[in-house]
C-alpha positions in Angstrom: -84.5 154.4 -95.1 -83.2 151.1 -93.9 -80.5 151.6 -91.3 -80.1 148.4 -89.4 -79.1 145.3 -91.4 -78.9 141.7 -90.4 -76.8 139.2 -92.4 -77.9 135.6 -92.5 -74.8 133.5 -93.3 -71.2 133.9 -91.9 -69.3 132.7 -94.9 -66.9 134.9 -97.0 -69.6 136.7 -98.9 -71.9 137.2 -95.9 -69.0 138.6 -93.9 -67.9 140.9 -96.8 -71.4 142.3 -97.1 -71.6 142.8 -93.3 -68.3 144.6 -93.3 -69.4 146.8 -96.2 -72.4 147.9 -94.3 -70.6 148.3 -91.0 -67.5 150.0 -92.2 -68.8 153.5 -91.4 -69.7 152.5 -87.9 -73.3 151.5 -88.5 -74.5 148.6 -86.3 -74.8 145.4 -88.3 -75.5 141.9 -86.9 -74.4 138.7 -88.7 -75.7 135.2 -88.0 -73.4 132.3 -88.5 -73.9 128.6 -87.8 -70.3 128.0 -86.8 -69.7 128.9 -83.1 -66.0 129.6 -83.9 -67.0 132.2 -86.5 -69.3 133.9 -84.0 -66.6 133.9 -81.3 -63.9 135.3 -83.6 -66.0 138.1 -85.0 -67.0 139.2 -81.5 -63.7 138.9 -79.8 -61.1 139.5 -82.6 -63.1 141.4 -85.3 -62.1 138.7 -87.8 -63.5 135.7 -89.6 -60.4 133.5 -89.8 -62.4 130.6 -91.1 -63.9 132.2 -94.2 -62.4 135.7 -94.8 -59.1 135.6 -92.9 -57.4 138.7 -94.3 -60.2 141.2 -93.5 -60.3 143.3 -90.3 -63.9 143.8 -89.4 -65.6 146.9 -87.9 -66.3 146.9 -84.1 -69.9 147.8 -85.0 -70.3 144.4 -86.6 -71.4 141.8 -84.1 -72.2 138.1 -84.6 -74.7 135.7 -83.2 -75.6 132.1 -83.4 -79.3 132.8 -82.7 -81.5 133.8 -85.6 -84.0 135.3 -83.2 -81.4 138.0 -82.4 -82.1 139.4 -85.9 -85.8 140.1 -85.1 -85.3 143.9 -84.8 -83.3 144.3 -88.1 -84.8 146.6 -90.7 -83.7 144.3 -93.6 -82.0 140.9 -93.8 -79.4 139.9 -96.4 -79.7 136.1 -96.9 -76.3 134.7 -97.8 -76.6 130.9 -97.4 -76.1 128.2 -100.0 -79.3 127.4 -102.0 -79.5 123.7 -100.7 -79.9 125.1 -97.2 -82.0 128.2 -98.0 -85.5 126.8 -97.5 -84.7 125.5 -94.0 -82.9 128.7 -92.9 -85.7 130.9 -94.2 -88.2 128.8 -92.2 -86.2 129.5 -89.0 -86.2 133.3 -89.4 -88.0 135.2 -86.6 -91.4 136.5 -87.6 -91.7 140.0 -89.0 -92.0 142.0 -92.2 -88.4 143.1 -92.8 -87.4 142.8 -96.5 -85.2 139.9 -97.6 -82.3 140.6 -99.9 -81.3 137.3 -101.5 -77.6 136.9 -102.2 -77.6 133.2 -102.8 -77.1 131.9 -106.3 -78.4 128.7 -107.9 -81.5 126.5 -108.3 -83.0 124.1 -105.8 -82.8 120.4 -106.7 -86.1 118.7 -107.4 -88.2 121.9 -107.5 -86.1 123.9 -110.0 -86.9 126.8 -107.7 -84.7 129.9 -107.6 -84.0 131.7 -104.3 -86.8 134.2 -105.1 -89.3 131.3 -105.5 -88.2 129.8 -102.2 -88.5 133.1 -100.4 -92.0 133.7 -101.8 -93.1 130.2 -100.7 -91.6 130.3 -97.2 -92.0 134.0 -96.4 -94.9 135.2 -98.6 -95.6 138.4 -96.7 -92.1 139.8 -96.9 -90.8 142.2 -99.6 -88.0 140.4 -101.5 -85.1 141.6 -103.7 -82.2 139.8 -105.4 -78.6 141.1 -105.2 -76.3 139.8 -107.9 -73.3 140.9 -110.0 -69.6 140.8 -110.3 -68.2 140.6 -106.8 -65.3 139.0 -105.0 -65.8 138.9 -101.3 -62.3 140.1 -100.3 -62.6 143.1 -102.6 -65.9 144.2 -101.3 -64.6 143.8 -97.7 -61.6 145.9 -98.6 -63.8 148.7 -99.9 -62.7 148.4 -103.6 -65.1 149.8 -106.2 -68.0 147.5 -107.0 -71.3 147.7 -109.0 -74.1 145.2 -108.6 -77.7 144.6 -109.7 -80.5 144.9 -107.2 -83.7 143.4 -108.6 -87.2 143.5 -107.2 -90.6 143.2 -108.8 -91.7 146.3 -106.8 -89.7 149.3 -108.0 -90.3 151.1 -104.7 -88.8 148.3 -102.8 -85.8 148.2 -105.1 -85.2 151.9 -104.9 -85.5 152.0 -101.1 -83.1 149.1 -100.6 -80.6 150.4 -103.1 -80.4 153.7 -101.4 -79.7 151.9 -98.1 -77.1 149.6 -99.5 -75.2 152.2 -101.6 -71.8 153.3 -100.4 -69.3 155.6 -102.2 -67.5 152.4 -103.5 -70.6 150.1 -103.8 -73.1 151.1 -106.5 -76.4 149.2 -106.9 -78.2 149.4 -110.2 -81.9 148.8 -109.9 -83.8 146.4 -112.0 -87.3 144.8 -112.1 -86.0 141.7 -113.9 -85.7 139.3 -110.9 -85.6 136.2 -113.0 -82.8 137.6 -115.2 -80.7 138.4 -112.1 -81.3 134.9 -110.7 -80.4 133.1 -113.9 -77.3 135.1 -114.5 -76.1 134.3 -111.0 -76.8 130.6 -111.3 -75.4 129.9 -114.7 -72.3 131.9 -114.5 -71.0 129.7 -111.6 -71.4 126.6 -113.8 -69.5 128.3 -116.7 -66.8 129.4 -114.3 -66.1 125.7 -113.5 -65.9 125.0 -117.2 -63.4 127.9 -117.7 -61.4 126.6 -114.8 -61.2 123.2 -116.5 -59.9 124.9 -119.7 -57.2 126.7 -117.6 -56.3 123.6 -115.6 -55.9 121.5 -118.7 -53.7 124.1 -120.3 -55.9 124.7 -123.3 -55.0 128.4 -123.6 -56.8 131.7 -123.7 -58.4 131.2 -127.1 -60.3 128.3 -125.8 -61.4 130.2 -122.6 -62.6 133.1 -124.7 -64.6 130.8 -126.9 -66.1 129.0 -123.9 -67.1 132.3 -122.3 -68.8 133.4 -125.5 -70.6 130.1 -126.1 -71.5 129.9 -122.4 -73.1 133.3 -122.6 -75.1 132.0 -125.5 -76.3 129.2 -123.2 -77.2 131.6 -120.4 -79.1 133.8 -122.8 -81.1 130.9 -124.3 -82.0 129.6 -120.9 -82.8 133.0 -119.6 -85.0 134.2 -122.4 -86.9 130.9 -122.4 -87.9 131.7 -118.7 -88.8 135.3 -119.3 -85.6 137.1 -118.4 -84.7 140.3 -120.3 -81.7 140.2 -122.7 -80.5 143.5 -121.2 -80.2 142.0 -117.7 -78.3 139.0 -119.1 -75.9 141.3 -120.9 -75.5 143.4 -117.8 -73.8 143.2 -114.3 -75.8 140.2 -113.1 -75.1 138.2 -116.3 -72.2 139.0 -118.5 -70.4 141.1 -115.9 -70.4 138.3 -113.3 -69.6 135.8 -116.0 -66.4 137.6 -117.0 -65.3 138.0 -113.4 -65.8 134.4 -112.3 -64.5 132.9 -115.5 -61.1 134.7 -115.4 -59.7 134.4 -111.9 -58.8 131.6 -109.5 -60.2 133.9 -106.8 -63.5 132.4 -107.9 -64.2 129.2 -106.0 -65.9 127.8 -109.0 -63.0 128.6 -111.3 -60.6 127.1 -108.8 -62.7 123.9 -108.6 -62.6 123.7 -112.4 -58.8 124.1 -112.5 -58.5 121.0 -110.3 -60.8 119.0 -112.5 -58.8 120.2 -115.6 -55.6 118.9 -113.9 -57.3 115.5 -113.6 -58.0 115.6 -109.9 -61.0 113.7 -108.5 -64.2 115.7 -107.9 -64.9 114.0 -104.5 -61.5 114.9 -103.2 -61.7 118.5 -104.5 -65.1 119.0 -102.8 -64.0 117.5 -99.6 -61.0 119.8 -99.4 -63.1 122.9 -99.7 -64.4 124.9 -96.7 -66.4 127.3 -98.9 -69.1 126.1 -101.2 -68.5 126.2 -105.0 -72.1 126.9 -105.9 -71.7 125.8 -109.5 -71.1 122.2 -108.4 -74.6 122.1 -106.9 -76.3 124.2 -109.6 -74.9 122.4 -112.6 -77.0 119.2 -112.3 -80.1 121.2 -111.5 -79.8 123.7 -114.3 -78.9 120.9 -116.7 -82.0 119.0 -115.8 -84.2 122.1 -116.0 -82.8 122.9 -119.4 -83.5 119.4 -120.7 -87.1 119.6 -119.3 -87.5 122.9 -121.2 -85.9 121.6 -124.4 -83.1 124.1 -124.1 -79.7 123.1 -125.5 -76.9 123.8 -122.9 -74.0 121.5 -123.8 -71.4 123.2 -121.6 -73.7 123.1 -118.6 -74.5 119.5 -119.3 -70.8 118.6 -119.5 -70.1 120.3 -116.2 -73.1 118.5 -114.6 -71.7 115.1 -115.7 -68.3 116.0 -114.5 -69.4 116.9 -111.0 -71.5 113.8 -110.9 -68.4 111.8 -111.6 -69.8 110.3 -114.8 -67.0 111.6 -117.0 -63.5 113.0 -116.7 -62.4 116.5 -117.9 -60.7 115.1 -121.1 -63.9 113.3 -122.1 -66.0 116.5 -121.6 -63.6 118.6 -123.6 -63.5 116.1 -126.5 -67.3 115.8 -126.5 -67.7 119.6 -126.8 -65.1 119.9 -129.5 -66.7 117.1 -131.6 -70.2 118.6 -131.6 -71.6 119.2 -135.1 -70.7 122.6 -136.7 -73.5 125.2 -136.6 -74.3 128.8 -137.2 -73.3 131.2 -134.5 -76.1 132.4 -132.3 -77.7 128.9 -132.1 
């Protein structure tokens, strides 16, 4: 059973996962690019830059050197998708499994994190961790359930047993692509729901957008071989509901600013943590167009984050679409 975890990425989510695994005193090592994060974790047992309210276990240590993770039994990869390929290429050699916790698609290649990992580290077992999680709640030990997906059931079972804690429950799946698509699309839809909230359009509109957004997620997922059960589970609908209903979601909060009429460039510049949906929206929208899949909400968010339209125009465009039968 895996006992020594390394975490690649010292942001809020990486720190929360590290704390989850170190809370019982188990040794965990986290790699962070920021020297101030490494110093604060090692000297103060805190990450004031990304997760300021969490007190971290003394058994959690930080490093700025990826080579220091060479002796870990498994690595949780928690870096934004635009930087994922480069970071994976810098990992020390070895056969430790990779647990991918990044969500999105890579621009240009339309590759999901699992595709990038297979290309860069083809000899390593790979799993995908996804589901409804806020970093601060996981770090605080609040009850959480997630999906852990791997093509090899033995890998998924072994890693799930190692990750499981009394308050952290992994559900195993073989549907890797479904877990990837749920994680990527829900961030885009969270921006859209934030826009509805920021524009003061009410709860009826938000509920309608979540429902129609889930229809988009399902169309896109099924077209790429995902299972409907996965998309309706923790990694799809579960994560969608969480991120579309709370300003604790970075993506929802970004959408709120857009809904209030704030400029996308200013909003992005003011954020220390990445709102993954802002990077995923143009990529998923382009992939959907290439596949002939209708995703109007995703397309509207992509145009918004590109600065092509304002929130009011996007809302009007969605409301003026031709009437159709539900389910299409």
